[in-house]
N, C-alpha and C positions, 0 to 999 in steps of 0.2 A: 531675376528681379524684374518686377513690373512697376512702372511709374505711370500713373494715370491722372489726367487733369479732371477734377470733379466740380470745379467752379472757377470763377474768374482767376483767383489767386490761390486756389486750394488744390492739394494733391493727395492722392492715396498711393502709398508705397508699400508693395508686398515683397518680402524676401521669403526664404524657404519656410520659416516658422513664425514670422512676425508681420503684422499689418500696422502701418503708421498712417495717421491723419496729420497733414501738415497745413496749418493755418485754415481750419474749417470756417466757412462763412454761412450766414443765415440763408442765403439764396441756393445752397446746394442740397441735394438729396441726402438723407441719413444713410449711414453705413456703419458696420462694425469695425472696430480697430482695437489693437492691443494698447496703443499709446497715442496721445495727441501731443504734437510739437507745435509751439507757437513761436515764430521768429520775431514777432513784435508784440505790441500790447493788445491787438485786436484778434478776436477769434470767437466763434460760437461753438463751444464744446457740446451744446445741446443737440447738435447735428450728428454727433458720434455716439454710438451705442456700444455697450459692453467694454468700454475702455477700462484699463487698470491704473493708468497713471497719466497725468497731464504735466508736461515739462515746459516750464515758463522761465527757468533761470539757468545760469551757468552751473556746470558741475558734470560729474560722471554718473551715468545711469546704465542699467542693464534690463532689457525687456526680452524675454523668451530667447536668451542667448545672443541678442543683438546689443552690442555696446554702443551707447549714445553719449556723446560729449557735447554739452552746450558751451559755446565759446562766445563771450561777451564782445559786443561791438557797439559802443556808446549805448543807445537805447534799445538796440535789437540783439538778436542772437543768431549765430551761425551754428549749424549742427554737423558734427562729424559722426557718421554711422560706420561701424566696423563690424562686418559680417565675415567670419572666417578670415580670408586673406585679402578681402576687397574693402577699400576705404572709399566712402562716399561723402561728399560735402554738399549740404543743402544750405543755401544762403540767398538773401536778397542782394541785388546788384548794389543798392544804396549802402548796405551794411558792409559789403566786401570792400568798398572804397575807403571805409573808415578804419579798417584794421591793417596793421603793418604786415607786410608780406612775410616777415620772419616768424609770425605767429601761425602761418598757414603751411601745413605739410604738403606732401605729394598725395594726390587722390586719383584713383582710377576712374571714378565717376564724379562729375560735378553737376549739380542741379541748381540752376540759377533762376530766381524770379526776377525777370528783367524789368523792374519797376523804375529804373533809371538807366543812364548810359553805363555800360559795363566796361570795366578796365580789362582790355584784352590781355595786357601784360600779366595781370594777376592770375588770369585763368591759364595762360600758357605756362606760367611759372610752376603751376601744380602738375603739369605734364599728364593731363587726363587722357584716358582712352575714349571716353564718352562724355560729351557735354550736352545736357538737356536744358533747354531754355523755354520759359513760358512767361506770360505777363504782357504788360503794355508794349514793351519794346523788344519783344522776342524776335521778330523778323529782322529788325535792324541789328540786333546782337548777333544773330546767325550770320548775317552778311559781313559784319565786322570781323567775325572769326573765320571768314573765308568760305562760307557756304553760300554760293550764289543762287542755286535753285532751291528755294525754301519750300519744302513740303510740310504742311501742318498736319499733325496727327493728334488723336486724343489719348494715345497710349504708346509707351515705349517699353519693349520687352527685350531682355538680353540675359544670356547665361553668364553668371559671375566668373565661371572658369574658362570662358571663351571670349574674352574681350578683344576688340580689334587692335591691330598693330598701330594703325594711323588714327589720329583723333577723328571721331565721328561726332557730328553736331545734329541733334534732334530737336525739333520745335514742337511743343505741345500747345494746342489751342482749341 
């Protein structure tokens, strides 16, 4: 899986068969994606080409074999992505605070837009192998999760069948 930051708060996520655009903004370059996921009310879907579906509400979806579940959190959405045996959560930190922890399962990969202070206990409760943070408070979030030497990258790549034993924190920027 590849997770690439393509704008201030926008991501491109590629799995084996599927490319997702998460929260596309006007300021980013156009790219092709199978689906567009909007965690909030804002997003410029005109920046994405050749998409088949735009997901803006709660429910269960499937795109090219990737199962996507939209989980409501007040005005926003969290997304659960299930590819083969790997579960990934995509969420804004502000949305994660508003949802009860009993509604959140275990995830091997957690992708957080650090738009607000992150609840470390909510993240550690999910027992992730990899935590990817981006956004305004990404560096602070990485430090709060125990990553002292923060190296910022534009892309994170990992094999879904070879996830690390200990939690790894990756900062995108």
